[in-house]
N, C-alpha and C positions, 0 to 999 in steps of 0.2 A: 862413103861415110861408114858403112858397116865394117870396112877394114880397120878404121880408126878405133871403133868400138871393140872389135875383136882384139886389137893390140892391147888395149887397156885391160880387157878381160883376161888375156894371157898373163899379164903382170899380176892381176889379182888371183888368178888360179894358183900360181906359184906361191903367192903370199898366204892364201888360205890353207894350202897344204902344209906350209910351215906352221901355221897356227894350230892345225889339227895335230901335227907331230908334237908340238909343245904340250897340248892337252893330254895326249896319250902318254908322254913321258911323265907328266905330273901324276897322272892316274897310276902309272906303274910304280912310281915312288911313294905312293900313299901308305903302303904297308910299312915300308922302312920309316916313314915319318911318324906313323902311329907307334911303332916300337920305340923309336927314339924319344917321343914325347912321353911314353909311359915310363921309360927308364929314368928320365931326368926331367920330369914335368915341372915347369915353372907355374906359379899361380896365374890363373887366367885374369887378365886385366879387365876384360869386358864381361858383362852379365848376359847370359844366354837364356832365350825364351823359346819354348816349343809349345804350340797351341793348335787347336783345330780351326783352320781358316775357313771362313764362310765363302770367301772369293775363290780360293784354290780348291775348296771341297775336299781337303786332305790336310794332314798335319803339315805345318810350316814352321820355319825357324828364322830367328834373327838374333843378332847380338847388339848390345847398346854400350857405348862408351859414355861415361859421365866424367867431368873433370874432378881433380882432387878437391875434397871438401864440398862436393855438390850439395846444395840445399834445396829443398822442395820449393821454396819461395822464389828461387831464381827463375827468370824468364829468358832462357838461353836460346840462341839460334839452334835450329835442327839441321844437321847435315846428313843426307842420304848418301851412303857410299855403295856403289855397285861394283862388285868384284869381277875379275876376269875369268876366263875359261881355265878350269883346273883348280881354282880357288873356291872358297866357301865363306860362310859367315865367320869362320875362324881365322880369316886372313890377317886381321889386325893383330891378333895374339901370336900367330905363327911368325909374323915378320916384325914384331916389336913396335908396331905403329902406336899402340896405346901409350907405351912408355915414352916414345918420342914426343907424342902430344903432351904428356905430363911435363916433360922438361921444357918444351916450347911455351906452354902456358905459364909455368912458373917463372920463366925468363921474361914474360911480357911480350913474347914474339907472336903469339897466336891468341885470339880471343877465346874466352871460355865457351865451349860448345858442347852440345850433345850430338853424338854420331850414331846412326843406326846402320848396321851392316846386314842386310837381308841375305838369305841363302837362295841364290838364283840357279844353282846347279849348272847345267849346260843349256839353259833355256833361252839364251840370247836376250833376256830381259824384254821379250815381246809377248803379246797375247797370241798364243798359238792359234793358227787358223781353224783347227778342229775343236777349239774350245776347251781342250783338256788342261791346259796350263797357262792361265792368264797372268803371266808374271808382271807385265806393265801395270795392269789394273790393280793387281794385288799390292804392289809397292805404293802406287799413288793414292789409291782409294781406301786401303786398309792399313798397311804398315805405318804410313806417315800419320794418319789421324790417331791410330792406336798409341804410338810412341809419343806423339804430341800430348795426348791426354794423360798418359801415365807419368810423363816428366814435366808437364806444364810448360812446354817450350813456347817460344815467341810465336805469334800467329803467322800463318802463311798469308800472302806470299813473301812479305818482307823478311820474315824470320826463317825461311826454308830454302835449302840449297841442295844441289845434286852434284856429286863428283863420281866419275867412273874411270876405270882403267881397262884397256884392252877390250875384251868382250863387253865389260861394263861400261866402257866409254861409248860403244855403239848404243847401249841402252840409255845412257845419259843424252846422247844426241836425239834419240827418239822422244825423250822427255821434253827437250827443247823444242822439238817439232810439234808435239801433240799437246803439251801441257805447260807452255811457257808462262801462262797467266797464273800459275800456282807456285812458282819458284822464283826467288830473286836472282839466282845465278845458277849457271850450269858450267861445269868444267869437264873437258873431254881430254883424257891423257892416253896417248898411244892407241887411239881408237881407229879401226877401219872405217873409212868414209866411202859409202857406196852411192853411185847414181843408180838409176832404174835398171840399166842394162847389167851392171855389175851385181846388183842384188839378184837378178834373175839367174845369172851365171852361178852365183853362190848357191841358190836354192836348188839348182839342177846338178850340182857337183856330185858325181857318183861316189867318189871317195868319202865325202862327208856323209852321204846318205847311208853308208854301211854302219856308221857309228851313231848318227843322229838322224831322227826322222824329219828331215828338212821339209818335206812336203806337208807333213802334219803341222809343222811349225809355221812355215811361210805360205802354204797354200799353193794353188795352181799358178802357173806363169804363162798361160796362153795370152794372146793379144787382148782379149776382152778383160783380162785381169790387170792390165798395166795401170789403169786409173787408180786401183787400190795400192799398188806398189809405189806409185808416184807420190802418194801421201807421206811417204817416209824418205823422199828424195830431197835433200837440202838444196840441191841445185835448182829444183823446181819450186819448192815451197818458199825459199828466201830470195825474193827479188827486189825488196825495198827495205829501208830501215824499219818501217812499221810492221814488217812480217815476223820479226824475231820475238820481241816481247820479253826478253830476259837478258841479263848480262852473260856474255859468253866468253869462255876461255878455252883456247885450243893449244895443246902442247904435245910434243913428240920428242923422242930422244935423238941425239945426233947420229947414233948408230942403231936406230930402230929398224924394223923390218921395212923392206923397200916399198911394199904396197902401202903401208901406213904413212910413210914419209910423203910419197907421191900424192896420196889421197888428201892428206891434211894440207899440203901446200896448194893443191888445186882448190880446195875449199876456201883457203885464205884469199887466194886471188879472186875467187868468185865474190866473196864478201867485200873485198876492197873495190871491185868493179861496180858493185851495187850500193856502195856507201853504207854498208851495214856495220854498226859498231861491234867491235870484238877486240880481244887481246889474245896474242899468240906468242909462244916461245918455243924455241928448239933448245932443249936442255941437255946437259952432259949425260953420257951413259948409253945403255942399250935397253932393250925391251924387258923390263923386270923391276922388281921392288927396290933394288939398289938405286935406281934412277927415280922411281916414282915417289918414294917416301919424302925426300926433301922438297919435291915440287908440290906434293899434297900439302905440306905445311905452308909453303908459299901461297898456295891458292887460298887456304883458310885465312892466312894473314891479310891477304889483299882483297878478297872477294866477299868475305863474310862481314857484314856490317851489324854491329851489336845494337839492338833496340835501346832507346834512351833510358828505359826503366830497368835495364839489366845491370846488376852489380858487376863491375869489371875487375875488382880486386878480390883475390881468393879470401874466403872467410878465415878468421883467426882460428887456430887450433885450440881445442879445449884444454 
């Protein structure tokens, strides 16, 4: 049995190293990106907020998208977008997602929504074991209520949704596992899906620990700690239709990274075997924004349900 586990771990070890290389390349290109943005900066589509977070006990940042002609009296759905490794709260502006949303909303293809994009750094969207960086609690218990209050969005859970890509998809999966009663839908795009053994292998990966304090983040992995790790194992937690508690979308690219494809297909088989409702799709492209952007619009179009008292037509211009 351990041989089978080790085989899966080997696949994930290679996948995780590719993920780290991706993050390092993104970081190495950040200076060039900043220079380019300064030289020919387009107006930011999203509004940016930096504030002193009570949960993080440090300054924290997020960006908010509101649709064209947004009116304070609108009660729009709130979508939480969790970015991937190497991205930030500026990912929507950097990849033109706000403008794509504008066009889709104007065409009636996507409902009017408010989107918050928190800055999760390379924190994996989890509450770090040492207590220093409680990303999961920050998003769920502080960012969502704060943005909902500021923009008077539709009440949770029916009006609240989570979408994540890559590293952010693993965060979205944790939201579905730990907070399914607080969100109407969760969408996981190109996310690594770990069982308990794979999560332990990840936390103990020496290459990752050079750049990321994995043991501070994930905690010890001795035998007595496995009960804690299993709380974030979907293969353990989801055994019947009643275990999920939210609408679930799983998606990955046709040419995505091998470990991501294997993990998502394995989870789909598990969900099907246990009769757990879900939607999944293998979409065109590879691991990146060129593939994610159209699928993100599709998820918003199909999974976000507009509350009955929400105006669906854009307001007339003055």
